ZAGUVEX-985801 format. One record per residue: x, y, z of N, C-alpha, C in turn. Coordinates in steps of 0.2 Angstrom, whole numbers, plus 2048, in hexadecimal, padded with zeros to 3 digits. Layout:
N
XYZXYZXYZ
...
***
This chain:
413
5DCECAB005DBEC3B035D4EC1B01
5D1EC4AFC5CAEC1AFA5CCEBDAF4
5C7EB8AF25C8EB4AED5C5EB7AE6
5C8EB5AE15C6EB7ADA5C2EB1AD6
5C3EABAD85BFEA6AD55B9EA4AD9
5B4EA3AD65ADEA2ADA5AEE9DADF
5ABE9FAE55ABE9AAEB5A6E95AEA
5A6E90AEE5A1E8BAEF59BE8FAF3
595E8EAF1590E91AF458FE8EAFB
58EE93B0058DE91B07586E8FB08
584E8DB0E57DE8BB10579E91B12
573E90B1456EE95B15570E97B1D
56CE9DB1F56EEA0B2556DE9BB2B
568E96B2B567E91B3056DE8CB30
56FE8AB2B575E85B2A57BE88B2D
57CE8FB2B582E92B2D582E93B35
57DE93B3857CE95B3F57CE8FB44
57BE89B4157AE83B45581E81B48
581E7EB4E588E7DB5158BE76B4E
591E76B4D595E70B4A599E6DB4F
59AE66B4F59FE63B535A5E62B4E
5AAE5EB515B0E5DB4D5AEE59B46
5AAE54B465A9E51B405A5E55B3B
5A0E59B3D59CE5DB395A1E63B36
5A5E66B3A5AAE6BB385AFE68B33
5B1E62B345B5E5FB2F5B2E5EB28
5ACE5CB285A8E5BB225A6E61B1F
5A5E66B235A3E6DB205A9E6FB1C
5AFE6FB1F5B5E71B1B5B7E6DB15
5B7E66B165B9E62B115B4E63B0B
5AEE64B0C5A9E64B075AAE6AB02
5ADE70B055AEE76B015B5E77AFF
5BAE72B015C1E73AFF5C2E73AF8
5BFE6EAF45C1E6DAED5BAE6CAE9
5BAE6FAE35B4E6EADF5B6E6AAD9
5B2E65AD75B4E61AD15B2E65ACB
5B7E66AC75B6E6AAC15BCE69ABC
5BBE6BAB65C0E6BAB15C5E70AB3
5CBE70AAF5D0E75AB15D0E7BAAB
5D3E81AAD5D3E86AA85D1E8DAAA
5CCE8DAAF5CAE93AB25D0E96AB6
5D1E9DAB55D6EA0AB95D3EA7ABC
5D5EA8AC25D4EAEAC55DAEB1AC8
5DBEB8AC85E1EBBACA5E0EC0ACF
5E4EC1AD45E3EC6AD95EAEC9ADA
5EAED0AD95F0ED4ADA5EFED9ADF
5F4ED9AE45F4EDEAEA5FAEE2AE8
5F8EE9AE95FEEEEAE85FDEF3AEE
603EF6AEF604EFBAF5602F02AF2
5FEF05AF65FCF0CAF5601F11AF7
603F15AF2608F1AAF4606F21AF2
607F26AF7605F2DAF660BF30AF3
60AF32AEC610F35AE8612F3BAEB
60EF3FAEF611F45AF2615F44AF9
613F3FAFC616F3DB03617F35B03
61CF33AFF61CF2BAFE61EF27B04
621F2AB09623F27B0F61DF26B14
618F29B12612F29B1760DF24B14
609F20B18604F1CB155FEF21B13
5FAF1FB0E5F5F23B0B5EFF22B11
5ECF28B135E7F27B185E1F23B16
5DEF20B1A5D8F1BB185D3F1FB15
5D1F25B185CBF29B155CDF2BB0E
5D3F2DB0D5D5F2FB065D5F29B01
5D8F24B035D8F1EAFF5D1F1BAFD
5CCF1BB025C6F19B005C2F1EAFD
5C3F24AFE5C0F29AFA5C2F29AF3
5C8F28AF15CAF28AEA5C7F22AE7
5C6F1CAEA5C4F16AE75BCF16AE7
5B9F1AAEB5B1F1AAEB5AEF1AAE4
5AAF15AE35A6F15ADD5AAF12AD7
5B0F10AD85B4F0DAD35B1F06AD1
5B0F06ACA5AEEFFAC75B2EFDAC2
5B7EF9AC35BCEF6ABE5B8EF4AB8
5BAEF5AB25B6EF3AAC5B6EECAAA
5BBEE8AAD5BBEE1AAB5B8EDDAB1
5B6EE0AB65B2EDCABB5B6EDAAC1
5BCEDDAC25C0EDBAC85BDEDEACE
5BEEDBAD45BCEDEADA5C2EE2ADD
5C0EE7AE05C5EEBAE45C4EEBAEB
5CAEE9AEF5C9EE8AF65D0EECAF9
5CFEEDAFF5D5EF1B025D7EECB08
5DEEEBB095E1EE7B0E5E3EECB14
5E5EE9B195E6EEDB205EBEF3B1F
5F0EF2B1B5F5EF8B1A5F3EFCB15
5EDEFCB125EBF00B0C5EDEFDB05
5EFEF7B055F1EF4AFF5EAEF3AFB
5EBEF4AF45E5EF4AF05E5EEDAEC
5E0EE9AED5E0EE3AEA5DAEE3AE5
5DCEE0ADF5D8EDFAD95D7ED8AD8
5D1ED5AD85D0ECEAD75CBECDAD1
5CEECAACC5CBEC9AC65C5EC4AC7
5C0EC4AC25BBEBFAC25BFEB9ABF
5BCEB3AC15BEEADABE5BDEADAB6
5C2EABAB25C2EACAAB5C5EA6AA8
5C3EA5AA25C5E9FA9E5CCE9FA9C
5D1E9EAA05D8E9EA9E5DCEA4AA0
5E2EA3AA15E7EA8AA45E7EAFA9F
5E6EAEA995E7EB4A955E1EB8A96
5DBEB6A975D5EBAA985D6EBDA9F
5D8EB9AA45D9EBCAAB5DEEC2AAB
5E4EC1AA75E9EC6AA75E6ECCAA4
5E3ECBA9E5E0ED1A9B5DBED5A9F
5D7ED1AA35D2ED5AA75D5ED8AAD
5DAED5AB05DEED9AB55E2EDFAB3
5E5EDEAAD5E8EE4AAA5E3EEAAA9
5DEEE8AA65D9EEEAA55D7EF1AAC
5D5EEDAB05D3EF0AB75D8EF3ABB
5DEEF0ABA5E4EF4ABE5E5EFBABB
5E5EFBAB45E6F02AB15E0F07AB3
5DAF04AB35D4F08AB55D5F0BABC
5D7F07AC15D8F09AC85DEF0DAC9
5E3F0CAC55E9F10AC55E8F17AC3
5E4F18ABE5E2F1EABB5DEF22AC1
5D9F1FAC45D5F22AC95D9F24ACF
5DEF20AD15E2F22AD75E7F27AD5
5E9F27ACF5EEF2CACC5EBF33ACD
5E5F34ACB5E2F3AACB5E2F3DAD2
5E3F39AD75E3F3BADE5EAF3BAE1
5EFF3AADD5F6F3AADF5F8F34AE2
5F5F2EAE15F7F28AE45F9F23ADE
5FEF1FAE0601F1AADB601F13ADF
601F0EADB601F07ADE607F04ADC
60BF01AE1611EFEAE0610EF7AE1
613EF3ADC612EECADB618EE8ADD
619EE7AE361FEE3AE661CEDFAEB
620EDAAED61DED5AF261DED8AF9
621EDDAFB621EE1B01621EE8B00
61EEECB05620EF3B06627EF4B07
62BEF6B02632EF6B02635EFBB07
632F00B09635F05B0D631F07B13
62AF07B13626F09B19625F04B1E
625F05B24623F00B2961CEFEB29
61AEF9B2C613EF7B2C60FEFCB30
609EFEB2D604F02B315FDF00B2E
5F9EFEB335F2EFDB315EEF03B30
5EBF04B2A5E7F09B295DFF07B28
5DEF01B265D8EFEB255D5EFDB2C
5CFF01B2E5CCF00B355C8EFAB36
5C7EF6B315C2EF0B325C4EECB38
5BEEEAB3B5BFEE6B415C3EDFB40
5C2EDDB3A5C6ED6B395CDED8B3A
5D0EDDB375D7EDEB375D9EE1B3E
5D5EE4B415D7EE6B485D8EE0B4D
5D3EDBB4C5D3ED5B4F5D9ED0B4D
5DBED0B475E1ECCB455E7ECFB48
5E7ED6B485EDED9B4B5EEED7B53
5E8ED7B565E8ED5B5D5EAECEB5E
5E7EC9B5A5E9EC2B5A5F0EC1B59
5F3EC4B545FAEC3B535FFEC5B59
5FDECBB5C601ECDB61600EC8B67
5FAEC6B685F9EC1B6E5FDEBBB6D
5FEEB8B67601EB2B66608EB2B64
60BEB8B65612EB9B64615EBAB5D
610EBCB59612EBEB52610EC5B50
611ECAB5460FED0B53613ED3B4D
61AED3B4C61DED6B4761CED3B40
61CECCB4061AEC9B39613ECAB38
60FECAB3D608ECBB3B606ED2B38
60AED7B3B609EDEB3960CEDEB32
612EDBB30615EDBB2A610ED8B25
60EED2B26609ECEB22603ED3B20
600ED5B255FAED9B235FBEE0B20
600EE3B22601EEAB1F606EEBB1A
60BEE7B19611EE8B15612EE3B10
60EEDEB0F60FED9B0A609ED9B04
60BED7AFE606ED7AF9608ED1AF4
603ECEAF1605EC8AED601EC8AE7
603EC4AE25FFEC2ADC5FDEBBADE
5F6EBAADE5F3EB3ADF5F0EB1AD9
5F2EABAD75EFEA7AD15EAEA2AD4
5E4EA3AD25DFE9EAD45DDE99ACE
5DDE93ACF5DCE8EACA5D7E89ACC
5D4E86AC75CFE81AC95D2E7BACC
5CEE78AD15D0E72AD45D1E6CACF
5CDE6CACA5CDE66AC55C9E61AC7
5C9E5BAC35C5E55AC45C7E52ACB
5C2E50ACE5C3E4DAD55C8E47AD5
5C7E43AD05CCE3DAD05D3E3FACF
5D5E46ACD5DBE48ACC5DEE4DAD2
5D9E4EAD75DBE53ADC5E2E51AE0
5E3E4BAE25E9E49AE55EFE4BAE1
5EFE49ADB5F5E4AAD65F6E51AD5
5F0E55AD45F1E5CAD25F4E60AD8
5F1E5EADE5F4E62AE45FBE60AE5
5FDE5AAE4604E58AE5608E5BAE0
606E5CADA60AE5FAD560BE66AD7
606E6AAD9606E71ADB60BE72AE0
60BE6EAE660FE6FAEB616E6DAE9
617E68AE561EE67AE2621E6DADF
61DE71ADB620E77AD8621E7DADC
61EE7DAE261DE83AE6624E86AE7
629E83AE9630E86AEA632E8AAE4
632E87ADE634E8AAD8630E90AD6
629E8FAD7625E95AD6626E9BADA
627E99AE1629E9EAE662FEA2AE4
634E9EAE163BEA1ADF63AEA6AD9
635EA3AD4634EA7ACE630EAEAD0
62CEADAD5627EB3AD662AEB7ADC
630EB6ADE633EBAAE4634EC1AE2
631EC6AE5632ECDAE3631ED2AE9
635ED1AEE635ED5AF463BED5AF8
641ED8AF5647ED7AF8648EDCAFE
643EE0AFF643EE5B0563DEE4B09
63DEE5B0F637EE6B13638EECB18
634EF1B17635EF7B1C63DEF9B1C
640EF9B16646EFCB1564CEF7B17
64AEF1B1964FEECB1B64FEE6B16
655EE4B15656EDEB10658ED8B15
656ED2B13658ECCB1765DEC7B12
65FECAB0D663EC6B0865FEC1B03
659EC1B04655EBDAFF651EC2AFA
64EEBFAF564AEC3AF0643EC3AF3
641EC0AF863AEC0AFB63AEC1B02
63AEC7B05639EC8B0C631EC6B0E
62DEC7B09626EC5B0A625EBEB0C
629EB9B08628EB2B0A62BEB0B10
630EB4B13633EB3B1962DEB5B1F
62AEBAB1E624EBCB2261FEB6B23
61DEB4B1D618EAEB1D61BEA8B20
621EA6B1F624EA0B22624EA0B29
625EA6B2C626EA7B3361FEA8B37
61AEAAB33614EACB3660FEA6B38
60EEA5B3F60AEA0B42609E9AB3D
60EE96B3E60EE90B39608E8CB39
604E8BB3E5FEE87B3E5F9E8AB39
5FAE90B375F5E94B335F7E94B2C
5FEE95B2B601E98B25605E92B22
606E8DB2560AE87B22607E81B23
608E7CB1F605E75B2060AE70B20
60AE6BB2460FE66B24610E62B1D
616E60B1C617E5DB15613E57B14
611E53B1960DE4DB18605E4FB18
604E55B185FDE57B175FBE5BB10
5FFE5AB0B5FEE5DB055FFE59AFF
5FFE52B00600E4EAFA5FDE47AFB
5F8E46B005F5E40B015EFE3FAFC
5EBE39AFD5E6E37AF95DFE3BAFA
5DFE3FAFF5D9E42B015DAE4AB02
5DBE4EAFD5DDE55AFF5D8E59B02
5D2E57B015CCE5BB045CCE59B0C
5CDE53B0D5CDE51B145D3E53B18
5D9E54B145DFE56B175DFE5EB19
5DBE61B145DAE68B155D6E69B1C
5D0E65B1C5CCE66B225D0E64B28
5D4E5FB285D8E5EB2E5DDE64B30
5E0E67B2B5E4E6DB2C5E0E73B2F
5DAE74B2D5D6E79B2F5D4E78B37
5D2E71B385D0E70B3F5D6E71B44
5DCE6FB425E2E70B465E5E77B46
5E2E7CB425E5E83B425E1E87B48
5E5E8BB4B5E2E90B505DDE94B4D
5D8E95B515D2E9AB4F5D5EA1B51
5D4EA6B4C5D6EACB4D5D1EB1B4F
5CBEB1B4C5C6EB5B4C5BFEB2B4E
5BBEB6B525B4EB3B535AFEB9B52
5A9EB8B505A4EBDB5059DEBAB51
598EBEB53592EBCB5458DEBFB4F
58CEBCB49588EBEB4458DEC1B3E
58AEC1B3858EEC3B32590ECAB32
58CECEB3558DED5B35591ED8B3C
592ED3B40595ED5B4759CED6B46
59FEDAB4A5A7EDBB495AAED5B4B
5B0ED4B485B5ECEB4A5B8ED0B51
5B9ECBB555BDECBB5B5C2EC6B5B
5C8EC8B5E5CEEC4B5D5CEEBEB62
5D0EB8B615D2EB3B655D9EB4B68
5DAEB5B6E5E1EB7B715E5EB1B74
5E2EABB735E6EA5B765E5E9FB71
5EAE9BB715EAE95B6C5E4E91B6D
5DFE91B685D9E8CB685D8E8AB61
5D9E83B605D8E81B595D0E80B58
5CFE80B515C8E7FB505C5E78B52
5CAE73B525C8E6CB555C6E6DB5C
5CAE71B605C9E71B675C2E75B68
5C1E7AB645BAE7DB655B4E79B63
5B5E75B5D5AFE71B5B5AEE6BB60
5B3E69B635B3E63B685B0E65B6E
5AFE6CB705ADE6EB765B2E6EB7C
5B8E6DB7A5BEE6DB7F5BFE74B81
5BEE79B7C5BFE80B7D5B9E83B79
5B6E88B7D5B0E8CB7A5B3E93B78
5B1E96B735B2E9DB715ABEA0B70
5AAEA6B735A4EA9B7359FEA5B77
5A1EA1B7B59DE9DB7F598E98B7C
59AE96B76596E91B7259BE8DB6D
598E88B6A59BE84B6559CE88B5E
5A0E86B5A5A0E89B5359AE88B4F
599E8CB4A594E8BB45598E8BB3E
594E89B39597E89B32599E90B31
596E95B33598E9CB3159FE9DB35
5A0E9BB3B5A6E9BB3F5ACE98B3B
5AAE92B385AFE8EB355B1E92B2E
5ACE95B2B5AEE98B255B3E9EB26
5B1EA2B2C5B5EA7B2E5BCEA5B2F
5BDE9FB335C3E9CB345C7E9AB2E
5C4E98B295C7E96B235CAE9CB1F
5C7EA2B205CAEA8B1D5D0EAAB20
5D2EA7B265D8EA9B2A5DEEA4B29
5DDE9FB245E2E9AB235E5E9CB1D
5ECE9DB1D5F0E9FB175F6E9BB15
5F5E95B145FBE91B125FDE92B0B
602E90B08604E91B015FFE90AFC
5FBE8AAFD5F5E89AF85EFE88AFD
5EAE8CAFC5E4E8CB005DEE89AFB
5DBE85AFE5D5E81AFB5CFE85AFC
5CCE88AF75C5E8BAF85C0E89AF3
5C0E83AF15BCE80AEC5C1E80AE5
5C5E85AE55CBE85AE05D1E85AE4
5D7E86AE05DDE86AE35E0E8EAE2
5E1E90AE85E4E97AE95EBE97AEA
5EFE99AE65F6E99AE65F9E9FAE9
5FCE9FAEF5FEEA5AF3605EA6AF4
60AEA3AF0611EA3AF2614EA9AEE
611EACAE9614EB1AE4613EB8AE7
619EBBAE7619EC3AE9615EC6AE3
613ECCAE5611ED1AE0617ED3ADC
617ED4AD661DED6AD161AEDBACD
61FEE0ACB61DEE5AC7619EE4AC1
616EE9ABE611EE8AB8614EE5AB2
61AEE6AB161DEE3AAB61EEDBAAC
61DED9AB261FED2AB361AECDAB6
614ED0AB9610ECBABC60CEC7AB6
60AECAAB0606EC6AAB60AEC0AA9
611EC0AA8615EBBAA7615EB6AAC
615EB8AB2616EB3AB860FEB0AB9
609EB3AB8603EB0AB8602EAAAB3
605EACAAD604EA7AA7608EA1AA8
60EEA2AAB613E9CAAD60FE98AB2
60DE9BAB7609E96ABC604E92AB9
5FFE96AB65FAE92AB35FCE8DAAE
601E8EAAA603E89AA6606E83AA9
60AE83AAE60EE7EAB1609E7AAB6
603E7DAB75FEE79ABB5F9E76AB7
5F6E7AAB25F0E78AAE5F2E74AA8
5F7E75AA55F9E72A9E5FDE6BAA0
5FBE66A9D5FEE5FA9F605E5FA9D
607E61A9760DE60A95612E65A99
610E6BA9A614E70A9E614E6EAA5
60FE6BAA8610E68AAE615E63AAF
615E5EAAA61AE59AAB621E5BAAA
622E60AA5628E63AA462BE67AAA
626E6AAAE628E6EAB462AE69AB9
626E64ABA628E5FABF62FE5CABE
630E5BAB8637E58AB663CE5DAB8
63BE63AB6640E68AB8641E69ABF
63CE69AC363DE6AACA641E64ACD
63FE5EACB643E58ACD64AE58ACB
64CE5BAC5652E5BAC3657E60AC6
654E66AC7658E6CAC9657E6EAD0
653E6BAD4652E6DADB64CE71ADB
647E70AE0641E74AE0641E7BAE1
646E7EAE5646E85AE764BE89AE4
64EE86ADF654E89ADC652E8EAD6
657E93AD5656E97ACF656E94AC9
65AE8EAC865AE8AAC2653E87AC1
650E85AC7649E82AC6644E87AC4
644E8DAC7640E93AC5641E94ABD
647E94ABB648E96AB4645E90AB0
646E8AAB2643E84AAE63CE84AAE
638E87AB3631E88AB262FE8CAAC
633E91AAA631E95AA5632E91A9E
637E8DA9D637E88A98632E83A97
630E81A9D62AE7CA9D624E7FA9B
623E85A9D61CE89A9C61CE8CA95
621E8EA92620E92A8C61CE8FA87
61DE89A85618E86A80611E87A81
60FE87A88608E87A89606E8EA8B
60AE93A8B608E9AA8D604E9DA87
5FEEA0A885FBEA3A825FFEA8A7E
5FEEA8A78602EACA73602EB3A76
5FDEB6A785FDEBDA7A601EBEA80
603EB9A84607EBAA8A60EEB7A89
610EB4A84616EB1A8361CEB6A83
61BEBCA81620EC1A81622EC2A89
61DEC3A8D61EEC4A94622EBFA97
620EB8A96624EB3A9962BEB2A96
62CEB4A8F632EB4A8D637EB9A90
634EBFA92637EC4A9563AEC2A9C
636EBEA9F639EBBAA563FEB7AA4
63EEB2A9F644EAEA9D64AEB2A9B
649EB7A9764FEBBA96652EBFA9C
64EEC1AA0651EC4AA6655EBFAAA
652EB9AAB655EB4AAF65CEB2AAC
65CEB1AA5662EAFAA2667EB4AA3
665EBAAA466AEC0AA566DEC0AAC
66AEBBAB066CEBAAB7669EBFABC
663EC2AB965FEC7ABD658EC4ABF
654EC8AC264EEC6AC564AECDAC6
643ECDAC6640ED3AC7642ED6ACE
643ED1AD3645ED4ADA64BED8ADA
650ED6AD5656ED9AD4655EE0AD2
650EE1ACD64FEE7ACA64CEECACF
648EE9AD4645EEDAD964AEEFADE
64FEEBAE0654EEDAE4659EF2AE1
65AEF1ADB65EEF6AD765BEFDAD7
654EFDAD6651F04AD7651F07ADE
651F03AE3651F05AE9658F08AEB
65DF05AE9664F07AEA665F0DAE6
663F0EAE0664F14ADC660F1AADE
65AF19ADF655F1FAE0653F20AE7
655F1CAEC654F1DAF364CF1BAF4
64AF1CAFA643F1AAFC63EF1DAF8
63EF24AF7639F27AF3638F24AEC
63EF24AE963EF21AE263CF1AAE2
63DF16AE763BF0FAE7634F0FAE7
630F13AEB629F13AEC625F16AE6
628F1BAE3624F1EADE625F1CAD7
62BF18AD562CF15ACF62AF0EACE
624F0DACB621F07ACB624F02AC6
624F05AC0626F01ABA62DEFFABA
62EEF8ABA635EF5ABA636EF0AB4
63BEF2AB063CEEDAAA643EEBAAA
***
């Protein structure tokens, strides 16, 4: 859940501690939503489920996982973080182009894989934990507070699944020139259903199928809509930064804390940021500060999150043979003008969320995919032309080898 593209710099300690009213909170969020820039920088984040090869149906204990990773420094500069269920996330640095980002993430994933393999731990790259039920192993106060919040607001099951049993491939792209922000955001949201269909790779969740290729996306669609989804009329207007700020103000506050190093505490009743900033409701007995608003922003997870750059969140984690091609296709149909136009035409012609539209994205992207990754993208096209999908390969493995085989056999071609 951490970003891989450089964030907008925050203010000093005094600015972060000053109380904000609604207008000031809106301005704070809008000013950091998008950064005027060229396009072309790419950051990638890959979450994977940790599996004990000796006891694959049990979660890897926290002390063992952190001990195995202690002191690990990935050679290409990716950041290693751990999610609530023990998922291992690698976040590449921002790099010039998807080819460089893929190469860096590949190197760092291989390095981390080797370190963990020495301790009998493997990493499974699928959108959900296919077999094991959700279990939080990360003891951090943030995640304990999130768990309590979701329970209090009636989303305990999906909250636990999201935190502990899901994994994604996030593609982070430049916001682009300010004059193009409305068109760029509208284009990306136009492609989201087809991208989600292409990147679906979680046919099982805790051993159960719901008939879709992405049980992960089902979890996100159900989970606290004011936090995880945005209304259709808030994603294509003339002021994307202002619309993002309005979404943030209308979203319920999840966590509060007193000071940067203080533990997080849950908010157990519906209180929006606007209600808090207006003084209608007080949390911690005080109005919010910029630091509070920044913490709140870190708990908003719509399909595209604005963090100075564009954080695309709809893709499931997919196996090692497939994620480089998926990343290349996404970058091409957003950042390359010809590929973007061709992708938009495909979506309009074939229907936004259909398998035909997902296949059409590959044709639109291929001329713009870097030569080093073209074979990866073509492999996707060949698989889809055969009426198959990486999610089908995962489900086939689960049916053939059972739960243990499903967890321990990572590579799927």
